[in-house]
C-alpha positions, -999 to +999 in steps of 0.1 A: +120+086+181+125+123+182+098+147+170+121+177+170+127+186+133+149+216+140+180+195+137+171+189+101+163+225+093+190+243+073+203+275+086+197+307+066+234+312+058+241+275+050+259+264+019+246+238-007+263+209+010+243+213+042+211+215+021+219+182+004+226+167+039+192+180+050+175+166+019+192+132+023+179+130+059+144+139+049+144+114+021+156+087+044+129+095+069+103+094+041+115+061+029+114+047+064+079+059+071+067+050+036+075+013+042+054+012+074+026+030+056+028+006+026+027-024+049-003-011+068-021-003+036-013-037+021-026-055+051-057-034+052-064-040+015-060-078+019-083-079+050-110-059+031-105-076-003-105-112+007-141-114+020-154-093-008-137-115-034-150-146-017-186-133-021-183-116-055-164-143-074-191-170-071-218-145-079-199-133-110-192-169-122-229-178-116-240-149-138-215-155-165-215-193-169-247-206-186-269-232-169-260-258-195-223-256-187-229-258-150-250-289-155-224-306-176-196-297-151-218-309-122-222-343-140-185-346-146 
């Protein structure tokens, strides 16, 4: 992977077609990098959210469901 971005820089006397070429290359690079970033973000969110959801969901259900309903459901 090259880090030299000068090949994508338009020259000062370039016409509109070369600017569109430059823009298309930058957009392609952004789309490529965005996928990696989205995947990393999604994995991070899942790794953080799963343990939190496993702790919060039972506590939330315990606070919302009345004791009578829990007793009846336990008997069934």
